[in-house]
C-alpha positions in Angstrom: -30.1 23.6 -6.9 -27.1 21.3 -6.3 -26.3 18.9 -3.6 -22.6 19.0 -2.5 -20.6 16.4 -0.6 -16.9 17.0 0.2 -14.5 14.9 2.3 -11.7 17.0 3.9 -8.1 16.4 3.0 -5.5 16.3 5.7 -3.3 19.4 6.0 -0.5 20.9 8.1 -0.7 24.3 9.6 2.1 26.6 8.5 1.1 29.7 10.5 -1.9 31.0 12.3 -3.3 33.5 14.8 -4.5 31.3 17.6 -4.9 31.0 21.3 -2.5 28.6 23.1 -5.4 26.4 24.3 -7.3 26.2 21.0 -4.6 25.9 18.2 -5.3 25.9 14.5 -4.2 22.2 14.4 -7.6 21.4 15.9 -9.2 22.3 12.6 -7.8 19.0 11.2 -9.8 16.9 13.8 -13.3 15.4 13.6 -14.0 16.2 17.2 -16.8 18.6 18.2 -15.0 20.1 21.3 -11.6 20.5 19.7 -11.9 24.0 18.1 -9.6 26.7 16.7 -9.9 30.1 18.4 -7.9 33.2 17.4 -6.1 35.1 20.2 -7.7 38.4 19.1 -9.5 40.0 16.2 -6.3 41.6 14.7 -4.9 40.0 11.5 -6.8 36.7 11.9 -5.3 34.2 9.4 -4.5 30.6 8.9 -2.0 29.3 6.3 -2.0 25.5 5.6 -0.1 23.2 3.4 -1.8 20.3 1.5 -0.2 17.3 0.0 0.0 17.3 -3.8 -3.5 16.9 -5.3 -6.6 18.8 -6.3 -9.2 20.8 -4.5 -12.1 23.1 -5.3 -13.9 23.6 -2.0 -12.8 25.5 1.2 -15.2 25.6 4.2 -15.0 26.7 7.8 -17.6 24.8 9.7 -19.4 25.8 12.9 -17.9 29.3 13.2 -19.0 32.3 15.3 -18.7 34.6 12.2 -21.5 37.0 11.2 -22.9 38.1 7.9 -20.9 41.4 8.3 -17.6 39.5 8.6 -15.5 38.6 5.5 -13.3 35.7 4.5 -10.6 35.7 1.8 -9.0 32.6 0.3 -5.6 32.8 -1.4 -3.5 30.0 -2.8 0.0 29.6 -4.3 2.9 27.2 -4.7 4.6 28.6 -1.5 3.4 30.1 1.7 5.1 33.4 1.0 3.5 33.6 -2.4 -0.1 33.4 -1.0 0.3 37.1 -0.1 2.9 38.3 -2.6 1.8 36.5 -5.8 -1.3 34.3 -5.3 -2.4 32.2 -8.2 -5.9 32.1 -6.8 -7.6 34.9 -4.9 -11.3 34.8 -3.9 -11.1 38.4 -2.7 -12.9 39.3 0.5 -16.4 37.8 0.4 -19.1 37.7 3.2 -18.4 35.1 5.7 -21.9 33.8 4.9 -25.0 35.0 3.3 -28.6 34.3 3.8 -30.7 33.6 6.9 -28.7 33.3 10.1 -29.6 30.6 12.6 -29.1 29.5 16.2 -26.5 26.9 15.3 -23.0 26.9 13.8 -22.5 29.0 10.7 -20.7 27.7 7.6 -18.3 29.8 5.6 -18.1 28.2 2.2 -16.1 29.1 -0.9 -16.5 27.0 -4.1 -13.9 27.8 -6.6 -15.0 27.9 -10.3 -12.4 25.4 -11.3 -10.3 22.7 -9.8 -7.1 24.0 -8.1 -3.8 22.3 -7.5 -1.9 24.8 -5.3 -0.5 23.3 -2.1 -0.5 26.4 0.1 -3.8 28.0 1.1 -4.2 31.1 3.3 -7.4 32.2 4.9 -7.8 35.8 6.1 -10.8 36.7 8.3 -12.1 40.1 9.2 -14.5 40.1 12.1 -14.3 43.7 13.4 -16.4 44.2 16.5 -17.2 40.5 17.1 -18.7 40.5 20.6 -16.8 37.3 21.4 -13.5 39.2 20.9 -12.1 36.2 18.9 -12.9 34.0 15.9 -13.8 30.4 16.4 -14.3 27.4 14.1 -14.7 23.7 14.6 -13.4 22.2 11.3 -11.6 23.3 8.1 -12.7 21.3 5.1 -10.5 21.6 2.0 -11.2 19.0 -0.7 -12.6 18.2 -4.1 -16.4 18.2 -4.0 -18.9 15.9 -5.6 -21.9 17.8 -7.0 -25.1 16.3 -8.2 -28.4 17.9 -9.4 -30.2 17.5 -6.0 -31.6 15.2 -3.4 -34.9 13.4 -3.9 -38.2 14.5 -2.4 -39.2 13.0 1.0 -35.7 13.5 2.5 -35.8 13.5 6.3 -34.2 16.3 8.4 -34.1 15.1 12.0 -33.2 16.7 15.4 -31.5 14.0 17.5 -31.3 14.7 21.2 -29.6 11.9 23.2 -30.0 13.7 26.6 -30.4 11.2 29.4 -33.6 11.4 31.3 -34.2 9.6 34.6 -37.7 9.6 36.2 -38.3 9.5 39.9 -41.5 9.8 41.9 -42.9 13.3 41.2 -39.8 14.6 39.4 -37.4 13.9 36.5 -33.7 14.6 36.1 -32.0 15.4 32.8 -28.4 15.0 31.8 -28.3 17.4 28.8 -26.5 16.7 25.5 -26.3 18.9 22.4 -29.1 18.3 19.9 -27.6 17.1 16.6 -29.2 17.4 13.2 -29.1 14.6 10.6 -30.2 14.0 7.0 -31.6 10.8 5.6 -31.8 11.2 1.8 -31.4 9.7 -1.6 -30.0 10.9 -4.8 -32.0 9.2 -7.5 -30.1 9.6 -10.7 -26.4 9.5 -10.4 -24.7 8.7 -13.7 -22.8 5.5 -13.8 -19.5 7.3 -14.6 -19.9 9.6 -11.6 -20.9 6.7 -9.3 -17.8 4.6 -10.0 -15.3 7.5 -10.6 -16.4 9.9 -7.8 -18.8 8.3 -5.3 -17.2 4.8 -5.1 -13.7 6.0 -3.9 -15.2 8.7 -1.6 -17.7 6.4 0.2 -15.2 3.5 0.5 -12.7 5.9 2.0 -14.9 7.7 4.6 -17.0 4.7 5.5 -18.7 5.5 8.9 -15.5 6.6 10.5 -14.5 9.9 8.8 -16.3 13.3 8.7 -17.6 14.9 5.5 -19.4 18.1 4.5 -23.0 17.7 3.3 -25.0 20.6 1.7 -28.4 19.6 0.4 -28.7 22.8 -1.7 -25.6 25.0 -2.3 -27.8 27.9 -3.5 -30.3 27.8 -0.6 -30.8 31.0 1.5 -30.9 28.6 4.5 -27.5 27.1 3.8 -26.3 28.0 7.3 -29.0 25.8 8.8 -29.0 23.0 6.2 -25.3 22.3 6.0 -23.9 19.5 8.1 -20.4 18.4 8.9 -21.0 14.8 10.0 -20.5 11.1 9.6 -22.4 8.6 7.6 -23.9 6.6 10.5 -25.3 3.6 8.5 -23.8 1.9 5.5 -24.2 4.0 2.3 -26.1 2.1 -0.4 -26.0 2.3 -4.2 -28.5 0.7 -6.4 -28.6 0.5 -10.3 -31.9 1.9 -11.5 -31.2 1.7 -15.2 -28.4 0.9 -17.6 -26.6 4.2 -16.9 -27.9 5.5 -13.6 -27.5 4.6 -9.9 -29.5 5.6 -6.8 -27.6 6.5 -3.7 -29.0 6.3 -0.2 -27.2 8.1 2.7 -27.8 8.9 6.3 -25.5 11.7 7.6 -25.5 12.8 11.3 -23.8 15.9 12.6 -20.6 15.4 14.6 
């Protein structure tokens, strides 16, 4: 069991299969209604360029992909080399595994080592998808922080901010999407990890930027548990011994 948190790096889209009204550039935005949608199911791909730096996590959040669909990640020093001579190739893997849910699916690839390639190509096979297109809300590419797991007594909440107005003998409802959230702590973060990994990430994202939170990367229920959201109250770190810190976070789905 491992908890994973990853903040997305900015990227530029080099090429993609997309509809004119839902371009792949939307995958760079922390906005729930700005999605990428392919124009069809033929040769669905996205190729992006990262600034120089490292990464080890690629995730498509809130997709309409199914367990029978596949996703392939390739990386290289140039866009052309991602197909001709990739230096990293995940091969075609299931778009997700485990129990499906009624919400957005998460296609996650964790590379076994840190990568530095600047061009990444994602190929998706979704033959027979009843929607006739592939859709995703956010592309997260970044370097993850991984710890042993979250503490017991974490709270998983369903937040519905629909507006209800009561009148005599009836009630009206202005419906909003129900969002999930996690309130949790990580009890034993080594001091080196706290200052080297968590401090720069939490200072950068604050409460303004989105991040990927997965409470258990090996869970069969990953599709339901994973959240791309924002930290909605100030993150807190507390020293619990000479070499360990305790982190407290509250992450709410965007």
